[in-house]
Steps between C-alpha positions, in 0.01 A plus 500: 500500500687475823414851605134402564449324831133407473147619442322576827130487545378835650205329673657198681871561451566167334804507267545332161783470262438686169457179311257354756198727426404701201316800646325472836512306831280187428374512867307820425390475140509803281541734806824335611729775364873427529792731559846444343766473767864583406845414618634856535856382587510324166367808317750725669775297338349580155402865528582810701392863477839570360444257208192700400717810456658332191185328369394611150175295526233760578212254530368282778766244407774719652375335823500147359674338804208623716235355267363140478678415171816322411810713430507379139122534441402653170284809555253675273653774282257779612664748727297461823579709799732788597219740448573866584445650840433872485566765764172690532568825690166670386301208631696512820453875540127482432463238773734663747749217486880501486550235230275309260602274218284330231609164376345461154426139403284622220830506311520116484482323162130439525446809709435351841676375805373143421783444252720423793309187602426392149872504414558247781196299389637456155840377631341260755256360238776438246707331782213244510459483126149632520314512172248758616504766772174640640384774727190685618515878518302822498725589205852601599639165610340354192665752274830453674489122456374542141794734411773299669370181334495661162866597542596134528218339285344335804135395461264640761129513595361801682186538710372859557155643596319620188479837667875547488607835332521473115862613497604205719306252286654657184841422642417132550373464149788686348745272676322197361365348826206268514251728685205382705261787593321369803138609560563592866741651747875470537435239774298300251774521249751388761299194602451403135867536435590283795266226376628519143865480606431196701294343230748554213827505688585860408762693695312728734636854545217615722586749770489358856479148364841478335754587778760629254295797398581680820870450413457695176309778669754543779755635250327841523616522863857416390492779241350759726768455759781480252373809316496682835861394559395237750340752733154337546209739494285541813179391319392350173146566372357232269152409389362157599257270328603134517783588738788355310683826431510625857596139606774507249635834617504367854686189384765706315556726791536195728761365258693830511504501879616140510778586257600808706439730205258730682484581876126554550164367382280763329140518610273365232180688430238300321241705308165347409205631306200554726301270277748214527634534853529147641851553634426844645217367713685179592783708633289761661275249677775243573312231307620156390564526132457126459143504625387851404242473220561671164376853437314608189767685309394804295755775414619709209849361581449168327854383561440490879145372488494172692223368709730247670869599486687179420825608667329630810726322748815666360309835454396515856843406629660765282315774683494355851868401507621833375274710728336639189134551434219439255307798370175506300440765232192577291478474125487874480820536702657247271396683187617833645836356555555422132544866383663590833775247433523587132538869571707473809768271373417405135386143575184385330340227715202276452248506785665215697836683483356836596328343798842479671534885472141542612592306811796727564281806478252343746774395734641858514149648553436260784836568667627143461852588386768745612623792298858375497423151375646387167210362289490280186179475294486196270306550175408148379358577151495748217196726447463387142372171641166665578427813293134518603605553862773750400248711310256486797776612728581815310129584448456485877745777548368709210767441242386483141637553152419820299352481155631750249473577132829451299576879502673746732193707563318205649806413704534857641136500605538164680816613674324816620222293643751272676687801640175645652426178683 
């Protein structure tokens, strides 16, 4: 693939050809995360913004020349990407803002943002003729890999904490994955997956270990800017756990600037749960993310629960280099954001997705953003992923169903009670 220059270590800067290393810089072990470097002049000869006007491919593959795959690479049949972005005037008005959009990645094939990376993983694994693909996950990356693998009959082994929400485990089993429920945290599952992949030679899809996962996630930045007619927003709010999504957005925006397709870099706003706020504290206290010890993660937002964010180098750079910020929100603020998003724009988010909107609310209340800024909130997962949390969120604001007998008299009495409230 002549459009890839090299893989560059984000710690020491050493560069490798794509066929020289599999995942990480060998000088730094599992922490030696690499970044894919592109020849943008070569890419410009293959794709322009004008080309996209005539593209009928409304998936991530419409941007194939900007992805680390061969032009003739076979891709999974599931339609990953090109999720809707909704203008949200009621949310904007409630917050005193000029313009708010909500990008809904809960509309992906397996109902989460993680399908973007897993689609790339399947292509890269099949390039290598891998018999088995593996990943560790709190649930969404696992379901994404499971579904994408099912679409092409690719064997896979999944490691998730046994505390993962039942809906996510159900997806894995329905798709036919070999599922390992780990008696421990996500970090425990991650380490076990790394060991197993090395032991058995499985292709490793793990976030912040496999450098190509960032390349799948960056496609959301491409879509946001194209859907906004190449007028980049002022800020993008996104929840952060392992850090790969915010790092991917940053990479995509850098690609677009290098291609001359946008003329400014949006500020990236990373939102973390208070109970899993490694990145927030590292940013706030200007700490070294390579030496900072893990935190003990505990939050209702399981998808962003990570004691040691694996993509922490890219995640910190994404905020620092865009003049953005990290914001910490409580579990109650996250749960309150679920019905607020649902009622304000019709998007049903799981806790991790709603955290991004909770962060916007806090940013407005703390005077961190200007009224005239154009804001995008990225929902990373569908609310059906975690029904227990969704039910708790509506109970917190006093919403409940009404029991009635199957007759009009009972209905009239109940409606009268409702009207009096």
